[in-house]
VEXKOL-790528 format. One line per 5 residues: number of its first residue (from 0); their letters; for each residue z, y, x of N, C-alpha, C, O, CB. Coordinates in steps of 0.001 Angstrom, whole numbers. Glycine has a CB too. Example, Ala and Ser with C-alpha at 12.3 -4.5 7.8 and 13.67 -1.06 7.14 Angstrom:
2
0 = AS = 7800,-5690,13190,7800,-4500,12300,7800,-3300,13200,8465,-3319,14236,9046,-4473,11308; 7080,-2250,12850,7140,-1060,13670,7870,30,12900,8039,1138,13409,5725,-598,14084
***
This chain:
120
0 = METEK = 33271,9684,-17962,34192,11210,-17909,34705,11433,-17949,34917,12544,-17463,34395,11994,-18196; 36156,10396,-18880,37882,10332,-19609,38359,10073,-17974,39211,10645,-17293,38434,8590,-21149; 37387,8914,-17655,38454,7600,-16498,38600,9291,-14939,39605,9543,-14275,36646,5068,-15522; 37698,9786,-14898,37347,11243,-13665,38213,12300,-14119,38600,12898,-13115,35534,12027,-13671; 38857,12977,-15501,39830,12931,-15685,41565,12424,-15339,42610,12892,-14886,39381,12797,-16219
5 = TSKSN = 41255,11723,-15652,42436,10593,-16099,42544,10492,-13805,43614,10643,-13214,41512,8398,-17591; 40989,10187,-12961,42245,9899,-12042,42272,11718,-11212,43058,12243,-10423,41830,8160,-10633; 41426,12043,-11666,41512,13664,-10324,43440,14030,-10828,44434,13860,-10121,39756,15918,-11092; 43383,14411,-11870,44473,13987,-13003,46358,13305,-11784,47476,13662,-11413,43321,12097,-14273; 45519,12363,-11751,46928,11332,-10403,46933,12037,-8842,47895,12240,-8102,46232,9087,-9899
10 = ANLVW = 45766,12274,-8673,45655,13103,-6897,45976,14614,-7103,46354,15334,-6179,43755,13075,-6029; 45796,15041,-8385,46706,16661,-8319,48206,15896,-8774,49040,16207,-7923,46012,18294,-9857; 48627,15278,-9506,50382,14709,-9834,50468,14483,-7547,51033,15238,-6755,50530,12153,-11458; 50064,13828,-7394,50349,13212,-5701,50726,14109,-4894,51884,14189,-4483,49133,12616,-4892; 49854,14837,-4593,50018,16889,-3814,50930,17668,-4650,51897,18418,-4518,48265,18128,-3934
15 = GLILV = 50592,17434,-5075,51239,18042,-6358,52830,18471,-6062,53388,19522,-5748,51172,16854,-7648; 53453,16494,-6448,54564,16341,-5599,54672,16398,-4270,55658,16985,-3822,54991,15416,-5788; 53542,15716,-3187,54402,16075,-2212,54560,17401,-1863,55391,17557,-969,54125,15477,-1215; 53870,18729,-2405,53952,19381,-2245,55034,20047,-2353,55213,21038,-1645,53311,19497,-2474; 55886,19662,-3189,57275,19819,-3862,58035,19802,-2799,58551,20768,-2236,57744,18760,-4903
20 = ALGVF = 58117,18364,-2451,59251,17951,-1334,59298,18136,-368,60321,18025,308,59516,17008,-1087; 58023,18541,101,58506,19745,1451,58697,21178,1042,59242,21996,1783,57262,19921,2707; 58288,21434,-25,58973,22746,184,60432,22608,-417,61123,23616,-562,58130,23984,-542; 60957,21174,-814,62374,21731,-1116,62889,21122,444,63816,21647,1061,63300,20998,-2800; 62102,19905,963,63410,19915,2933,63332,21254,3507,64333,21753,4019,62663,18669,4762
25 = LLLDN = 62115,21929,3458,62090,23613,4350,62822,24272,3531,63815,24768,4062,60532,24581,4572; 62643,24549,1921,63980,25475,1917,65181,24483,1987,65099,24100,820,64126,26481,456; 65926,23989,2345,66917,23275,2803,67903,23440,3535,69124,23549,3646,66598,22620,3174; 65937,23398,4452,66889,23411,6502,66414,25137,6603,66238,25418,7788,65625,21861,8574; 66305,25669,6194,66448,26843,6410,67815,27512,5316,68660,28198,5891,64958,27411,6246
30 = LNILD = 67873,27428,4754,69342,27448,3956,70324,26718,4976,71473,26681,4537,69319,26525,2314; 70198,26261,5947,70932,24242,6859,71906,24295,5572,73032,24782,5470,72308,24135,9242; 71401,23881,4981,72061,22316,4198,71058,21535,4506,71090,20701,3602,72340,22188,2373; 70406,21332,5024,69874,19924,5436,69219,19501,6380,68053,19843,6183,69252,19490,4754; 69342,18734,7652,68267,19544,9262,67077,18720,9540,66680,17861,10326,69203,19507,11105
35 = VDHWW = 66689,19421,8480,64240,18353,8257,64959,17973,9812,65995,17318,9933,61442,20077,8279; 64336,18416,10694,64502,17778,12451,64694,16413,12269,63777,15820,12838,65957,18368,13488; 65303,15812,11849,65539,14456,11952,64786,14044,10287,65106,13093,9574,67420,14093,12259; 63938,14886,10059,63088,13620,8903,61957,13692,9559,61147,12859,9151,62780,13949,7020; 61620,14277,10314,59772,15196,10485,58542,13703,11251,57322,13567,11335,59946,17226,12434
40 = HYWPM = 60058,12661,11754,59139,10996,12058,59274,10781,11449,59999,9892,11896,59174,9864,12807; 59337,10622,10345,58637,9798,8594,56932,10654,7883,56066,10357,7061,60376,10315,6816; 57132,11427,8517,55431,12735,7789,54010,11737,7433,53053,11971,6696,54538,14267,9641; 54371,10403,8396,52893,9913,8441,53279,9300,7198,52318,9182,6438,52215,8906,9776; 54578,8788,6653,54861,7532,5331,54114,8846,4605,53029,8404,4227,56969,6804,4643
45 = ILVIV = 54200,10184,4260,53101,10961,3420,51312,11020,3094,50745,11610,2174,53325,12038,3890; 50622,10068,4363,49321,9200,4644,49418,7766,3796,48383,7214,3422,49194,8855,6398; 50277,7398,3615,50721,5591,3274,50795,5887,2044,50542,4921,1323,52288,4708,3901; 51155,7278,1248,51362,7237,-499,49795,7664,-465,48926,6812,-651,52759,8574,-1495; 49545,8742,-269,48382,9057,-406,46791,7963,-578,46026,8009,-1541,48462,9839,643
50 = GMNKM = 46648,7079,616,45766,5951,690,46250,5167,-208,45389,4634,-908,45627,5294,1939; 47819,4783,-547,47695,4116,-1896,47931,4742,-2955,48324,4173,-3973,48401,3135,-2044; 47705,6140,-2863,47090,6028,-4785,45525,5564,-4324,44878,4739,-4969,47037,8134,-6063; 45161,6049,-3433,43320,5568,-4198,43273,4880,-3612,42252,4847,-2926,41827,6317,-4225; 43966,4153,-3469,43736,2435,-3094,43963,1717,-5334,43305,918,-6000,45882,1597,-1345
55 = IDFES = 45140,2543,-5643,45683,1730,-7106,44443,2946,-7532,43418,2369,-7171,47901,1802,-7908; 44106,4002,-7974,43506,4722,-8603,41849,4949,-8110,41402,6045,-8450,44351,5787,-8611; 41049,4202,-7480,39734,4742,-6795,38664,4526,-8002,38798,3965,-9090,39272,3813,-5250; 37731,5074,-7501,36549,4437,-8208,35099,3968,-7851,34108,3534,-8438,36337,5172,-9017; 35491,4279,-6594,34321,3076,-6104,34561,2463,-4513,35333,3090,-3788,32587,3877,-6099
60 = PKEFV = 34197,1795,-4226,34493,627,-3389,34597,1661,-2456,35779,1977,-2593,33466,-706,-3168; 34012,2585,-1374,34830,3682,-353,35385,4470,-1232,34747,5522,-1262,33964,4626,722; 36276,4477,-1973,37315,5169,-2346,38030,3843,-2139,38891,4207,-1338,37315,5999,-3762; 38257,2448,-2345,38733,2027,-2005,39105,2131,-635,40275,2382,-345,38445,1426,-2433; 38103,1940,369,38467,1929,1564,39458,2556,2332,40393,2173,3035,37698,2111,1966
65 = SGIWF = 38566,4560,1700,39108,5263,2259,40906,4921,1640,41807,5552,2192,38302,6627,2065; 41052,4510,1179,42837,4300,495,42813,3637,2450,42629,4149,3554,43361,2517,-1643; 43121,2256,1899,42953,1168,3836,43460,2047,4512,44613,2104,4939,41163,714,4807; 41878,3396,4745,42592,3597,6411,42956,4907,5992,41976,5606,6248,41479,3530,8086; 44062,5777,5361,44558,6079,5284,45919,6227,5624,46632,7110,6099,44170,6011,4860
70 = VVLGL = 46107,4431,5001,47627,3460,4932,47685,3078,6338,48743,3189,6958,47649,1868,3827; 46538,2602,6926,46221,2266,8060,46792,3557,8839,47993,3761,9020,44727,1899,8156; 45599,4518,9335,46554,5969,9574,48023,5919,9628,48743,5744,10611,46355,6994,8411; 48342,6108,8379,49278,6174,8146,50441,5854,9172,50908,6752,9872,49177,5668,7239; 51119,3901,9277,51902,3388,10105,51070,3826,11164,51908,4469,11797,52269,1976,9953
75 = WLYAC = 49625,3976,12049,49867,3720,13355,50715,5010,13432,51906,5131,13717,48553,3511,14364; 49956,5778,13164,51176,7348,13426,52767,6708,14062,53497,6361,14991,51691,8376,11320; 52430,6980,12282,54133,6733,12333,54539,5575,13860,55033,6007,14902,54696,5716,10445; 54043,3550,13515,55168,3044,14560,54679,3540,16627,54998,2843,17591,55159,836,14216; 53877,4889,16694,53105,5615,17759,54696,5958,18135,55462,5473,18967,51753,6998,17333
80 = FEHIW = 54883,7328,16851,56097,7874,16971,57265,7407,17336,57864,7936,18272,56304,8262,16140; 57657,6600,16825,58766,5310,16999,58714,4311,18229,59626,3607,18663,58601,4317,15747; 58003,4376,18474,57815,2711,19285,57842,2250,18780,59041,2173,18513,58402,1972,20095; 57019,1235,17802,57350,-128,17226,56733,-721,17816,55654,-150,17971,57204,-489,15976; 56802,-2201,18594,56414,-2849,19212,56629,-2858,21023,56665,-3659,21957,55397,-2725,18667
85 = GLTFR = 56762,-1024,20685,56301,-582,21690,54853,448,22446,54523,1001,23495,56413,-1532,21948; 54379,191,21057,53052,729,21147,52963,2196,20752,53067,2379,19539,52145,-70,20306; 52764,3475,21632,52286,4191,21821,50431,5132,21910,49434,4423,22048,52951,3910,22394; 50345,6081,21846,48977,7137,21540,48431,5762,22468,47848,4738,22112,48822,9316,22297; 48938,6278,23917,48674,6039,24748,47263,4180,24489,46063,4023,24261,50224,6186,25451
90 = NSWPV = 48241,3449,24679,48437,2287,24930,47537,1607,22625,46737,863,22057,50697,2126,25631; 48018,2095,22528,47575,1812,20812,46381,2146,20019,46099,1960,18836,48434,2461,19984; 45343,3056,21662,44389,4119,20185,42909,2521,20076,41961,2554,19291,43206,6800,21210; 43090,1762,20735,42994,495,19850,42494,-55,18568,41412,-371,18074,43871,259,19702; 43896,-33,18203,44065,155,17142,42929,325,15723,42296,-308,14878,44725,1012,17447
95 = LMIGW = 43274,1773,16262,42315,3051,15553,40234,2193,15634,39366,2116,14764,42601,5146,17137; 40261,1809,16906,38350,1182,16674,38558,515,15706,37973,653,14633,37416,81,17884; 39736,-598,16042,39829,-2004,15012,39712,-1823,12923,38856,-2225,12134,41767,-2718,15471; 41557,-721,12625,40623,-446,11303,39799,-94,11094,39143,-647,10211,40775,40,10606; 39293,1042,11756,37853,1810,11166,36543,776,11441,35371,1051,11183,37510,3486,12137
100 = GVCEV = 37028,-450,12015,35364,-1183,12122,35718,-2154,11056,34664,-2673,10688,34744,-2086,13853; 36788,-2662,10353,37301,-3601,10001,37564,-2550,8088,37755,-3010,6963,38713,-4184,11292; 37475,-1526,8435,37424,-230,7538,35643,-330,6409,35458,-441,5197,37453,1457,8986; 34726,-223,7556,33459,-349,7650,32731,-1521,6589,31817,-1370,5779,33276,-611,9088; 33668,-2949,7007,32778,-3965,7116,33905,-3979,5844,33116,-4661,5190,32417,-5124,8539
105 = LKAVL = 34603,-3885,5283,35093,-3817,3855,33988,-3153,3031,33505,-3803,2104,36489,-2984,3723; 33419,-1566,3356,33106,-1145,2400,31339,-1733,2336,30619,-1565,1352,33540,383,2432; 31012,-2258,3307,29872,-2288,3344,30002,-3810,2201,29207,-3913,1267,29206,-2239,4998; 31029,-4832,2436,31501,-5743,1914,31108,-5981,51,30339,-6680,-607,32898,-5500,2350; 32289,-4804,-252,32594,-4153,-1723,31519,-3863,-2324,31109,-4409,-3349,33368,-2912,-1775
110 = QRNGG = 30811,-2670,-1507,29448,-1915,-1841,28300,-3399,-2758,27916,-3379,-3928,28601,-1190,148; 27997,-4667,-1543,27403,-5587,-1342,27050,-6479,-3075,26210,-7124,-3702,28290,-6269,-171; 29139,-5573,-3164,29369,-7345,-4282,28972,-6389,-5340,28213,-6888,-6171,31430,-8469,-4627; 29365,-4818,-5581,29116,-4430,-6802,30517,-4159,-6949,30841,-4026,-8129,28377,-5373,-7773; 31281,-4059,-6268,33049,-3515,-6604,33465,-2790,-7238,34305,-2107,-6653,33770,-3025,-5836
115 = QHHGK = 33223,-2386,-8842,34429,-1638,-9577,35728,-1677,-9232,36108,-2250,-8211,34545,-1992,-10774; 36531,-1060,-10069,37536,-300,-9838,37838,-1822,-11318,37034,-1909,-12246,37493,1861,-9930; 38760,-2559,-11237,38655,-3247,-12531,38822,-2976,-14080,38117,-3342,-15020,39331,-4005,-12378; 40129,-2122,-14045,40605,-1326,-14586,39377,-544,-15413,39328,-498,-16642,41403,-680,-13660; 38290,126,-14420,37131,1404,-15741,35647,1232,-15766,34956,1937,-16501,37125,3349,-15257
***
């Protein structure tokens, strides 16, 4: 029971920090102190942070794999927006299918091995 409270508390902390940061950026943009348009291409990194949080503080294999999926999705979106390695939405969508498949395989393997959180 205590671990559930800690997990929920950590998730609330991460989401709270993300909301505060976004609010500060938007406020500074409205006050013409900061040009937020330059920063918008980094928004997929929010998904990466959320995914890493899920991977660090997971309760089940499903939650761990969900964290991996958030990281993969965030990195893919960022790569597409920035055209890293020539990636675009049009030519790289199969990466999502591969990522989804890898996540399903990992979930099955971890559940079969009875994978539980190492520290809980």
